[in-house]
Each structure stands twice: as structure tokens, then as C-alpha cells.
N, C-alpha and C positions, 0 to 999 in steps of 0.2 A: 406674641400673639404669634396668628396663622397669616395665611398670602390673603385668608380672604377677609381679614380686618381691616385688610387696604380700600380707601376708595375706589369706585369702582365705577365706571357710568355706563348704563346700558341704551341703547339708538329704540325707538318707538318701537318698528318692525322686529327687534330683535328678541328671540326667546334664551335667556343664558345657557347652556347645557354641559358644558363642562364638569365633570365628578369634581363633587364636592360644593358645587357654589349652588345658590339659591335661582331660581328662574322663574321672571317675568312674562306673561303676556297678557294680552285684552288691554292693556293700561291707556286709558284716556280720565280727562277732566269734561266735564259739561259747560256748555257755554253758558253765559250768563246774561242775564238782561241790564241795560246800561244801567240802573241806579242799584243795583243786587251789592250787597256788601259783604256774603258769603257765595262762597263757590265751594266744589267737591269733586275729589278725583278717583278714581277706580281701578284695580288691579286684580291679578291673580297672581298670587306667590305658592311657591312649591319650592321648600328648603329640605335640601338632602339629610339635616339631621333635625331632633328636636330642638326650636329656637322659639323667638317672641318676638313681633313687631311691638318696638317700645318707643318709637317717636319718627316723628314726621318734620320735613323742615321745607322750608324754597326762598330764595331770592326775596329781598324785604321789598324789592319793585314788584314783586306778588302780591303778596297781603301781609298783615303785622304779625297774623299768629296762625301758626300750621297747626293742627291736634288730629287724632286718630280717635273717629267715633264711631257708634255703633245706634242703628234705630232700634226701639222696644216697644213692646205692647205696655200702654198704658192702664192700669187696674181703677176705675174712680172717676171723679173729674178731675178738673185742671182749670190753673187762671189763663194761661195765654196759650188761645187756640186759633188756629191757622189751616186755611185749607189749601189741601196741597194743589198744586198747579198754579197758583196765585203767582205775580210778580211783585209780590210785597216782599219785603225783606224781613228776615226772622231778628228779632233783640237775643241775641245769647246770654243766657245765665247758664248756669251750670247744667240745666235742662231745657230743653227747649218741646215743645209738642205742635201735633197737627192731625187733625182730623183726616182718616183717609177711611171711605168708605164704612164698614161694620163696627170699628175700632178706630181707638186715638193711637197713635204711635208717637213717641218721644225722642229724642237726642240727645245724646249726653258723650262726653268724653271717655275713656278709658283707656286705663293705665297700659295696655299690652293686649295682642291679637296672638292666640297661642298658634304655631305655625308645628303640629305631628309632623314629624319627619315622614319625607315622600308625600304628603298628603295635601292638594291642591287648594290651596286657601282662596276664595273669591271674595273681594272687597266690592261691592254691588250696590245699585239704590236700592233703597230700603234695609240695607243690612251693616256691616261695617264697611267706614268709607275713610277718604282724609279729607278733611274740613280744612275750607282757608276761610279764615275770619279777617275783616277789615281789608276785603281787594282793595290795592291801589286804582286798578281801573278793571274795566269789566274783560272777563275771558271771554274770546274772540275767538271762532272757526278758523283755524288756518296757522294761527300761533300756538305755542307749545312751551312746558313745564318743563325747569329741572328741578324735579322732586328728589330730596334726600329720605331715606328710609331709613331707621335706626332699629339694629337689631340688637338683641341681647348679645348673641354669641357671633355672625357676620360680620359687626360695627356698623358704618356708614353705608349706603351705596344709592348712589341717585340714577335714575330714570327718567329719561324722555319722556313726558308725557301729552299728548295730542291734545287738542282742545275741540271737542266735537259736538254736532247736536245730539248725538243718541250713542249706545255704544258701538263699538264697530264688530 
């Protein structure tokens, strides 16, 4: 194994730029309504080599489960639809759907996110994101989450993710 496989912690304001290391920028988690059972975190990841984001975790005091998810366009009708922007919490199945303007969007876990060498991959609202399922308590502005991202080659890296109302 390499030194990159060792667990590393990255502060929220920092972009790590040492040669051969993955860099993170713009990380944040969306504040959640009091009754929400789910939350989401976003970050831009740049790997110096081809790699994959294969998992994520956080302390059990944050949520019961942490998964890597994607939003996608749905073709045809669905059973469980909800309007975006509602304070209603969504029940998690393998797929969740939401009505968004022109079409319907679904949300589902993914096995991995490709990280092509030197290319910034943005996890953002409406795309790839980290999902916190069964929140222990609401995500509140002014707090932060120690989020551990698991990479196929780089191993586990923990980043500090501030909770904000909107993207930084």
C-alpha cells in the first residue's frame, strides 16, 4: 500500500494539492428541516490518477446509513412521486422519485463514481451526492460533519463538511 491509503483528514477551507493526492473543494451539507429523516452532502473531487469513489460513512451520531447516490431522469409513470422543495421526508427504497418541472427525477444508490485522472468531478444537487439516511438529528447551520469517503485506490479519506443553507 502507499501513503495515500492512510486515513487523512482535510479541513473544510482546505484544498489538498500535494503531488499524488486527491483534492476536495466546495464541500457542504444542506441544512435539514426538523422532521427530515434524510440529508445530503456535496463536494468536488479531483484525483491525480484514475480512481473510483466506492463508498462513504459518517459517525453513527449523524445518521444510521450513508450512501453514494445519483439523481436521474425517469421515463414513464412512477408510484412514489413528491414535489421538490417540500419539507416532506421521502421514504427510502432502492429508487425514490421527485417531480421536477418538465420531467421526473429519481434518486438511487450507485456502486461507484468514476474519477478520471486530473478531472474535477462535482457532487452537486441534482446529480451525484452523498446521502445521509435516518438522520439522528437535523443538520444545522454552524455545525460540520466528519465525512469519510472511500476510494478504490486512495483508500479512506475523511473531510470536514460544513452544514450550510446553500452551496458555498
